[in-house]
N, C-alpha and C positions, 0 to 999 in steps of 0.2 A: 538659384541660376545658372544657367547652364554654362559649360565649359568656353562655348565660342563668346560669350557676353564678357565672360570674366576676363578672358585674355584680348578680347576688344578695349574692356575698359583700362587693365595694366599698359596695353600700348600706350593708349590716350593719356595716361599719367605720366607716362615715359616721356612723351612728346612734350608735355607741355611742362614737365619740372625742367628738360634741356632748354625748352624757349625759355623761361623765365631765368634761368642761370645764366643763359647766353647775352642775356640784356645787363646792361649796366649803365649808370650815368656818368661812368668816365669815358671820355672821347678817345682815351689812348689805349683803352683797355679792350680787346678783341673777344672778350666773355672766352665761352666754351669752344674751344676749337675742336674738330673730329682729323684726327691723324695730323697735328701741324707739320709733324716731318717730310710732307710731302710737300708743302709749299715753305717753310723756315727751313734754311741751309742749316746744318748742322758744323759743318766745317766755317773757319772766319771767311767771311766776305770783305774785300775791303770798302764799299760803298753800300755795304748793309749791316746796320747795327741794331740786334734786337735784345743783345743783352751785355751786361758787362764782360769786357774781357779781363781775365785773370793772368793774362801772360805778356800783353803789349801796356805798354806806358800809357798813365793817361785813361787807361780802359778801354781805349777802342781798338778797334781791327785796323784803323789808316795809320799807315806810319807815315813819319816827313822822311822823304828822300835823304840818304847821307849826305853831308855836303861835299860840293862839287861834283856830284853825279851829273850825268846829262840821260834822258829814256831815250832808249834806242829809236833811231830813225829822226831825234827832235834837234840832231847837234846844227841844225843852220835854221831851227825854226823862228829864233829869235836874233837880230843881228847886235843886242847888246848896247846901240846907241840910244841914249834918253830920248825920251817922245818929244819935249822941246826943242832938239838937234838936228831940224830936219837941214839945217844946212852944211852939218858934217856926211849926213847922209847921203845927199848931193854930191860931195867930194870923193865919197870913200866907198860906196856902192857900186857896184857895176853889175849888170845883167849877166849872168853865164851862159842864156841860153841863147840859140842862135834865132836870128830874125827868120824864120821860115814861115810859109803861108800857113802849115799847120800848126804851128806855135800861136801865131796870129791871128789864127779863125777862133783856136781853142782860148784865148784871151777874149776876141768877142762873146761866145759862150758864158764865159763866166763872167764878164760885164753885164751881160745880159741878164744873168741871173741875181747879181749880189749890187750892182751898182745904178742900174736901169732907171729902178722907180725913182731915185732922186735927182741922178745927173741926165738922166733922158736919153731917147734913141743917139740923139745925134752929140750928146756930151755939153749939150746948151743949157743945162739944168732947168729943163722942161720937161723932167720927170713927173707924174702924179703928185709926189712928195715934195718935190722943189719946188712946184707952182704953189705948192699950199702955204710952204713955211719961209718961202725967199731965201736970197742969200746964198743960193748954190750957185758954183762958178761956171763960167763958160771957158771950156780948155779952147777956144781960138781965138781967144780975147785978152789982152794984155798978158802979164809975166805967166801967166796958165799955159800959155800958147808957147812956153819956151823949158817948160819941167822937165828934167831928163828921167832916167828910168830909177836912180836912186831916190829922189825926191817922192817921186810916186809909190814906190814900194815903201817909202817910210811911213806916209800917210794913211795907206790903206792898212798897215800894221797897228799904227798907233791911234790913227783919227786925227782932225784937227778943227779946231774951232768947234762946230756943233756936229760934224760929221764923227761918229762913234768911232770905235777902233775895229778894226776887221781882222784882227791877227788871229784870231780864235777860228775864224768860218774858213779862211783862204790860207792853204798853207804857202809856205815860201816859192815853189814852182809855179801855182796858180797867181802868185801878188804879181812875180816878173811877166807873166805873159798877160795879166789884166794891164801894166805897164806899158805892153807892146801895143795892145789897142788902143790905150788912151793918145798913144802918139797920132794913130790914123785920124781921131776927133781932132787933135790939135789944128788938123791941116785946113779941112774947111767946116767941120762940123760932119761931114759924109763919110757914113760907112764905106760909099763906094770908090774912095781915096786909098782903101787897104792893100791894094798891089803896089802903092807906093812907098809903103814900109817894108816891103817884103824886101831883105838884102841877099840871101843865098837860097838857092833851090835844096838841097835835102841833106845838110851836113849833119855827123855826129853829135848831139849836144855833151860836152865834158863838165860836169858837175859833179855835187856830193853823190849824187845819184848814183852814181856807178860803182862808189864804195859801198852802198848801204847807206849813207847816212842822211839823206833826204827826209822829208817826210813820207812816211809810207800810204799816205791818202791817195796820191795820183801817180806813183811810182812802182814801174810794173819792175824796174832793175833789183829792188827790194827781195824779190821774190824770186832770188839767184836761186837753183837744184844746189844743194851740199853734196858735194861728189856725184854719185848716180842717183840719189834720191830725187823723187818727182822729175826726172828727167826723162822719161818716157821710155826708159833703158830697163833690159833685164839682167837678171844675175847669171853669171857663167855657169854657176853651180845653185840650181834653184834648190829651194831648202836647207843649204848647207852654209848661207851665207855669204860672207867675203873671206877668202883662206887670206888674206892679206891682212885681216882685223881678226876672225876667229882661228885661224890653224886650219891644220887638216881634221878629218874625222877619224882618220886613224890615230 
Protein backbone atom coordinates (compact mmCIF):
# COMPACT_ATOMS: atom_id res chain seq x y z
CA UNK A 1 0.00 0.00 0.00
CA UNK A 2 1.43 3.34 -1.02
CA UNK A 3 2.06 5.93 1.74
CA UNK A 4 -0.36 8.41 0.18
CA UNK A 5 -3.17 5.82 0.13
CA UNK A 6 -2.33 4.78 3.67
CA UNK A 7 -2.51 8.34 4.98
CA UNK A 8 -5.63 9.01 2.97
CA UNK A 9 -7.43 6.01 4.50
CA UNK A 10 -6.30 7.03 7.97
CA UNK A 11 -7.62 10.55 7.50
CA UNK A 12 -10.93 9.24 6.15
CA UNK A 13 -11.26 6.88 9.11
CA UNK A 14 -10.60 9.73 11.53
CA UNK A 15 -13.19 11.98 9.89
CA UNK A 16 -15.73 9.14 9.85
CA UNK A 17 -15.14 8.30 13.51
CA UNK A 18 -15.51 11.94 14.52
CA UNK A 19 -18.72 12.19 12.52
CA UNK A 20 -20.17 9.10 14.19
CA UNK A 21 -19.08 10.26 17.64
CA UNK A 22 -20.56 13.72 17.14
CA UNK A 23 -23.99 12.29 16.26
CA UNK A 24 -26.20 11.35 19.16
CA UNK A 25 -29.94 10.72 19.61
CA UNK A 26 -29.93 13.07 22.64
CA UNK A 27 -31.25 16.45 21.35
CA UNK A 28 -29.60 18.25 24.28
CA UNK A 29 -26.15 16.93 23.56
CA UNK A 30 -23.87 18.88 21.20
CA UNK A 31 -21.83 15.75 20.57
CA UNK A 32 -18.10 16.20 20.08
CA UNK A 33 -17.21 19.90 19.96
CA UNK A 34 -13.97 21.22 18.55
CA UNK A 35 -12.37 23.78 20.90
CA UNK A 36 -15.56 24.44 22.92
CA UNK A 37 -13.76 27.14 24.92
CA UNK A 38 -13.99 29.33 21.83
CA UNK A 39 -17.76 29.67 22.15
CA UNK A 40 -18.64 28.39 25.62
CA UNK A 41 -17.58 30.94 28.24
CA UNK A 42 -15.50 29.58 31.10
CA UNK A 43 -16.46 32.47 33.45
CA UNK A 44 -20.02 32.38 34.72
CA UNK A 45 -22.55 34.32 32.64
CA UNK A 46 -25.88 35.23 34.27
CA UNK A 47 -28.00 34.50 31.21
CA UNK A 48 -26.12 31.42 30.02
CA UNK A 49 -26.12 28.11 31.88
CA UNK A 50 -24.15 25.17 30.49
CA UNK A 51 -23.03 23.45 33.69
CA UNK A 52 -23.95 23.24 37.37
CA UNK A 53 -22.70 26.22 39.35
CA UNK A 54 -20.96 24.91 42.46
CA UNK A 55 -20.64 28.35 44.08
CA UNK A 56 -24.05 30.03 43.76
CA UNK A 57 -27.16 28.75 45.47
CA UNK A 58 -29.42 26.38 43.54
CA UNK A 59 -26.57 25.72 41.12
CA UNK A 60 -27.51 28.57 38.77
CA UNK A 61 -25.44 31.50 37.53
CA UNK A 62 -28.14 34.14 37.83
CA UNK A 63 -28.77 35.39 41.35
CA UNK A 64 -31.89 36.99 42.78
CA UNK A 65 -31.20 40.69 43.54
CA UNK A 66 -30.91 41.61 47.20
CA UNK A 67 -34.21 42.65 48.77
CA UNK A 68 -34.93 46.35 48.47
CA UNK A 69 -32.40 47.05 45.75
CA UNK A 70 -33.14 48.87 42.48
CA UNK A 71 -31.09 48.38 39.30
CA UNK A 72 -29.11 51.43 38.25
CA UNK A 73 -31.17 53.66 35.96
CA UNK A 74 -34.45 51.97 36.92
CA UNK A 75 -35.50 54.02 39.95
CA UNK A 76 -38.57 55.42 38.20
CA UNK A 77 -39.18 52.48 35.88
CA UNK A 78 -42.23 51.28 37.82
CA UNK A 79 -44.66 53.64 39.54
CA UNK A 80 -45.65 51.00 42.16
CA UNK A 81 -49.35 51.74 41.62
CA UNK A 82 -51.36 48.49 41.30
CA UNK A 83 -52.46 47.44 37.84
CA UNK A 84 -56.16 47.93 38.54
CA UNK A 85 -55.77 51.33 40.26
CA UNK A 86 -55.87 53.65 37.27
CA UNK A 87 -57.87 56.13 39.38
CA UNK A 88 -54.95 56.49 41.78
CA UNK A 89 -52.64 57.02 38.80
CA UNK A 90 -54.90 59.78 37.50
CA UNK A 91 -54.66 61.64 40.81
CA UNK A 92 -51.05 61.05 41.78
CA UNK A 93 -48.95 60.77 38.62
CA UNK A 94 -47.83 64.01 37.01
CA UNK A 95 -45.91 64.42 33.78
CA UNK A 96 -42.45 65.78 34.66
CA UNK A 97 -41.65 66.71 31.06
CA UNK A 98 -42.54 70.03 29.47
CA UNK A 99 -44.92 70.26 26.54
CA UNK A 100 -42.35 71.38 23.98
CA UNK A 101 -42.64 70.75 20.28
CA UNK A 102 -39.64 68.42 20.44
CA UNK A 103 -41.18 66.28 23.20
CA UNK A 104 -44.57 66.03 21.49
CA UNK A 105 -42.94 65.14 18.16
CA UNK A 106 -40.97 62.40 19.87
CA UNK A 107 -44.23 61.20 21.38
CA UNK A 108 -45.69 61.09 17.88
CA UNK A 109 -42.79 58.96 16.66
CA UNK A 110 -43.16 56.59 19.62
CA UNK A 111 -46.92 56.38 19.11
CA UNK A 112 -46.37 55.45 15.47
CA UNK A 113 -43.91 52.77 16.51
CA UNK A 114 -45.78 51.14 19.39
CA UNK A 115 -49.46 52.17 19.25
CA UNK A 116 -50.59 53.01 15.74
CA UNK A 117 -51.10 49.41 14.59
CA UNK A 118 -54.02 49.14 17.05
CA UNK A 119 -55.11 52.70 17.77
CA UNK A 120 -54.74 54.00 14.23
CA UNK A 121 -52.88 57.00 12.86
CA UNK A 122 -55.58 59.34 14.17
CA UNK A 123 -56.22 57.56 17.45
CA UNK A 124 -59.68 56.48 16.35
CA UNK A 125 -59.12 52.73 16.84
CA UNK A 126 -58.91 52.10 13.11
CA UNK A 127 -55.41 50.66 12.94
CA UNK A 128 -55.01 47.40 10.99
CA UNK A 129 -55.05 45.36 14.21
CA UNK A 130 -57.83 47.43 15.78
CA UNK A 131 -60.06 47.00 12.73
CA UNK A 132 -59.63 43.24 12.89
CA UNK A 133 -60.27 42.72 16.60
CA UNK A 134 -62.57 45.69 17.25
CA UNK A 135 -63.10 47.35 20.63
CA UNK A 136 -60.10 49.72 20.40
CA UNK A 137 -61.19 53.11 21.82
CA UNK A 138 -61.55 56.38 19.97
CA UNK A 139 -59.49 58.99 21.82
CA UNK A 140 -61.78 61.86 20.85
CA UNK A 141 -65.02 60.24 22.08
CA UNK A 142 -66.64 59.90 25.50
CA UNK A 143 -64.48 59.52 28.59
CA UNK A 144 -61.39 58.86 26.49
CA UNK A 145 -61.38 62.51 25.44
CA UNK A 146 -60.57 63.63 28.98
CA UNK A 147 -57.95 61.05 30.02
CA UNK A 148 -55.06 62.85 31.70
CA UNK A 149 -51.34 62.09 31.56
CA UNK A 150 -51.36 59.86 34.65
CA UNK A 151 -54.18 57.72 33.26
CA UNK A 152 -52.48 57.27 29.89
CA UNK A 153 -49.09 56.58 31.47
CA UNK A 154 -50.55 53.88 33.75
CA UNK A 155 -52.40 52.13 30.93
CA UNK A 156 -49.25 52.12 28.80
CA UNK A 157 -47.32 50.56 31.66
CA UNK A 158 -49.86 47.97 32.80
CA UNK A 159 -52.30 47.59 29.90
CA UNK A 160 -56.07 47.48 30.26
CA UNK A 161 -58.79 45.09 29.10
CA UNK A 162 -57.38 43.43 25.97
CA UNK A 163 -54.46 45.85 25.68
CA UNK A 164 -51.28 44.16 26.84
CA UNK A 165 -48.81 46.00 29.11
CA UNK A 166 -46.04 47.91 27.36
CA UNK A 167 -44.00 48.81 30.44
CA UNK A 168 -41.12 46.60 29.34
CA UNK A 169 -41.07 48.12 25.86
CA UNK A 170 -41.19 51.85 26.58
CA UNK A 171 -39.39 53.47 29.50
CA UNK A 172 -40.94 56.17 31.73
CA UNK A 173 -39.73 59.09 29.63
CA UNK A 174 -41.17 57.53 26.49
CA UNK A 175 -44.51 56.80 28.20
CA UNK A 176 -44.90 60.44 29.21
CA UNK A 177 -44.14 61.63 25.69
CA UNK A 178 -46.63 59.20 24.18
CA UNK A 179 -49.21 60.59 26.63
CA UNK A 180 -48.43 64.07 25.31
CA UNK A 181 -49.18 63.01 21.77
CA UNK A 182 -52.37 61.20 22.78
CA UNK A 183 -53.64 64.63 23.88
CA UNK A 184 -53.15 65.78 20.28
CA UNK A 185 -55.40 62.97 19.06
CA UNK A 186 -57.98 63.68 21.75
CA UNK A 187 -58.77 67.02 20.12
CA UNK A 188 -60.11 65.98 16.70
CA UNK A 189 -58.31 62.73 15.88
CA UNK A 190 -56.06 64.94 13.78
CA UNK A 191 -52.24 64.92 14.05
CA UNK A 192 -52.34 68.41 12.53
CA UNK A 193 -53.53 69.68 15.92
CA UNK A 194 -50.07 69.12 17.39
CA UNK A 195 -49.32 72.88 17.75
CA UNK A 196 -52.37 73.25 20.02
CA UNK A 197 -50.75 70.99 22.62
CA UNK A 198 -47.36 72.73 22.68
CA UNK A 199 -47.31 75.01 25.74
CA UNK A 200 -43.72 76.25 25.99
CA UNK A 201 -40.93 76.95 23.54
CA UNK A 202 -37.77 75.34 24.87
CA UNK A 203 -37.56 74.69 28.62
CA UNK A 204 -35.14 72.49 30.45
CA UNK A 205 -36.91 69.40 31.72
CA UNK A 206 -36.37 68.83 35.43
CA UNK A 207 -36.67 65.09 35.94
CA UNK A 208 -34.91 62.20 37.58
CA UNK A 209 -32.80 62.06 34.42
CA UNK A 210 -30.73 64.96 35.71
CA UNK A 211 -29.58 62.78 38.60
CA UNK A 212 -28.93 59.74 36.46
CA UNK A 213 -31.88 57.82 37.87
CA UNK A 214 -34.08 57.70 34.77
CA UNK A 215 -34.09 54.80 32.34
CA UNK A 216 -30.93 54.71 30.28
CA UNK A 217 -32.75 53.83 27.07
CA UNK A 218 -33.25 57.40 25.87
CA UNK A 219 -31.52 59.39 28.58
CA UNK A 220 -28.31 61.05 27.37
CA UNK A 221 -27.79 62.67 30.77
CA UNK A 222 -26.97 59.26 32.18
CA UNK A 223 -23.77 59.44 30.17
CA UNK A 224 -22.28 62.31 32.16
CA UNK A 225 -18.44 62.34 32.32
CA UNK A 226 -16.94 61.36 35.63
CA UNK A 227 -14.47 64.08 36.48
CA UNK A 228 -12.60 64.65 33.23
CA UNK A 229 -13.04 61.14 31.90
CA UNK A 230 -14.65 61.04 28.45
CA UNK A 231 -15.06 64.83 28.51
CA UNK A 232 -12.79 65.52 25.53
CA UNK A 233 -10.21 67.06 27.86
CA UNK A 234 -6.57 66.20 28.21
CA UNK A 235 -4.45 65.58 31.26
CA UNK A 236 -2.24 68.43 32.33
CA UNK A 237 0.48 65.87 32.91
CA UNK A 238 0.25 63.33 30.06
CA UNK A 239 1.55 59.93 31.04
CA UNK A 240 1.74 60.88 34.71
CA UNK A 241 -1.90 60.64 35.72
CA UNK A 242 -3.60 63.23 37.88
CA UNK A 243 -1.33 64.54 40.61
CA UNK A 244 -4.24 65.11 42.90
CA UNK A 245 -4.97 61.38 42.84
CA UNK A 246 -1.62 59.78 42.16
CA UNK A 247 0.81 62.17 43.84
CA UNK A 248 4.00 63.36 42.21
CA UNK A 249 6.49 61.36 40.23
CA UNK A 250 9.39 62.30 42.48
